[in-house]
Residue, then its C-alpha position, 0 to 999 in steps of 0.5 A: m456509457e460514453l464517459l467510460n468509453a473516453l476513459v478507456e481510451k485515454g487509459l490505453r494512450r496513457e492520457l490524463p483524464t479531466r478532474e471533472e471526468a475522474l469525480a465522475v467516476l466516483a459519483t456513478s451509481d450501484d447500478e453502474l459499478l460493474d460497467v465501471v469495472a469492466a472498463a478500468g479492467k480493459v485498461r489494467r489488462a492492457w497494461f498488465g494482462r491477468r498478473v498479480k504481484l504479491n508483496y510481503l511486509v516485515n515490520l522491523k520495528s513496531g510502535l512507539c512512533p513520535e509522529d501524531c498521524s491520526y490514522c495510525s496505530q503506532r502513532l504518538g498517543s496510541e492506545a491501540g493494543i498492538l505489538k511493540y518491539t525494537w528492531l528485528k536482527p538481520d536474521e530475523a528479519a530474512a526468516a520473515a522474509a523467507a516465509g513471504v517468498a515462499g508463499g509466492a511474494k516476489r517483493v518484501c517491503l521493510v518497514a519501520s516505525g519513526r520519524g525517519p532513520t538515522d545513519r545508524d538505522v540505514d546501516r542496520v537496514s543494509r545489513t538486513i537487505e544483504a541477509i535478505k538476498e543472500r537467501n533469495e537473490d532475486v527477491e525485490v526489496c522495498a525500504c519503507l523507513g519515514l523521511l529520508s535525510d541527504g544521502q540516505a536514499e543513495r545508501l539504501r540503494g547502494a545496500g541493494a534496496d530496489a524501491y522506497n515507499h513513502n504515501l502522500n495519504t491525502s490532498e495537501a489541503t487536508y494533510a494538516g488535518i490529519t497529521t501536524t508533526h510533519t508536512y505534505a511537502d516533507r512527503v513529496e521531498t522524500v519520494q523525490q529524494a528516492q526517485a533522484a537515487g534511482l530507486s524505484a518510487c512507491s507512493g499512494l493514498i488512504a481513502g476513508m478518513g473524511e475526505s471529500d471526493e475532490d480530496l481523493v481526486d486532488v491526491v490522485f492527480s498529485l501522484r500522477e504528477l509525482d509519477p511513482d512506479s507503484v501506487p498503493v490504495n489504503f483503506l483506513i483501518p479504524f483501529e480503537g484507540t486512535p483519533l479516526a477510530k469511529e470513521w467508517n465512511l466507506t462501502p465495498q462499491q465506493c472502494l471499487r469506484i476509488l480503484a477504478m479512478v486510480r487506475f484511469v488516472c494511473p493507467d500504467v503503474e502498479v496499483r496495489i490494493a494495500g491496508g483495509r482490503e479484507v475489512h472493506l471490500r469483504t466478499m467483493q475483493p475478488l472484483a478488485l483484482h480486475l482494477a489493481n494488479s498487485i496485493f499484499l500477502g498475508d498479515y500486515l504491519t500491526s493487524e492480520g489480513q486473511a490467510g495467505r492461502a485463501d489469497l492465492d485461492m482468490i486470485a486463481d478462482a477469479g481467473f488471475e495468476v500470481e506474477g512469477a520471479g522473472e516476469v517484469t512487473l511494469p510495462v516496457h516503456r517504464v522499464d526502458a525510461a527507468a533503465a535509461a535513468g540508471g534507476c531500479g525500474a528496469q527490475g520491474s519492481a514497482g515500489c513497495a508499501s509506503h508510509g501510509e494509511g493501512e500499512g505505513e505512512g509518515g515517519g517510517c511507520g509502514p507501507c501502504g496502509p491506513c496508518g498515518g505516517h506509517a502503517q497503521g496495520t491493516g487489520h481486518g475482522a472476524g473471519h478474516g475479511s470474509g465478510h460474513g456475520d456482523a463483519a459485513q453490516p455497516a457500522a452504527a453512527g459513532a461506533a468502533r468496530t472492534d469485530l473488524v479489525a484484528v491486531r496482529r499477534r503472529g510473525t514478527g515480534t512474536d513466537l508464532p509462525p507468520n501468515a504467508 
């Protein structure tokens, strides 16, 4: 296909596709899907080989957020039956992070619900970062705490944070219809503050909230302009008890087309499959590894993911390999640019979960997920995202899918061991 050949050539040159080309990827047919995956896979392998970076979420503070992000299970007025607890102690968070590192994660993402951190909260998170790095000196730490105030990004970097995550989530034109308690411009400003402080920026989107293809292209082009090191792609997890509980708009095929479009527009950044991976991709998850070079290991903020062992098996069976702690994630030209600017990118950290759809967005709710200003939690359903039984069937019009979204009941905030 002439379109795909042109997009591969542009991706290898880091040249921006046209909007028409990006829209054309989303409009391809299911018959063309494997061709789309193969083409975007060439770009992915050119910049990242067959490595898959593993990231692990630690939910420092869950629920009771004052923001009204429609996609988030932690939002103001949410009736979702999620875990609710206040700040973990530094040693508790460090123990949770250690479980993820033991499972193969090279980055730990620290997420807290709320509009944004107070200075006292920044002190608390700084102590937590110190406790984590005492146990695992080389682990990358990404903070996802919501909207930042002046000086807070610098303080987090000084405490040892490598990255900061804050998602744009959706297009500027549709943002006010999703969230009213803060603006799209607020999100952009926070990402820019993190970049100015030398933190590796992570910012992504949430698909499946009823947006158009044009909206998806708009937000991805905005991300390309913002130029974060990491772009998490969340697929809405419609939590029962949230305004978007009945928004089941995605198919596995469309999720793959969205990931391919993101890879063509952002060829040399860490593209991470975040919230909703198990729910919407289901048995087609291995194909997505040809498009993205990063995933979350185990559970999400407020929902369960498939077993960590299953993630590792999937990566190996698909012919990929887990990125080691000593390997640099980003291509050399991005590492050199970050080093020249005095930033954290030289470590190869490509950003972390960002308050977004499934895992965090908005306030300081969660990284990279369908949760509105924060992580909605990337829950997945029966069979842990295996896609068998009713879990793989399309939703009836207007029906909530309680079979597909499992609220997290283990790990941080509970007495049960984490899933890593």
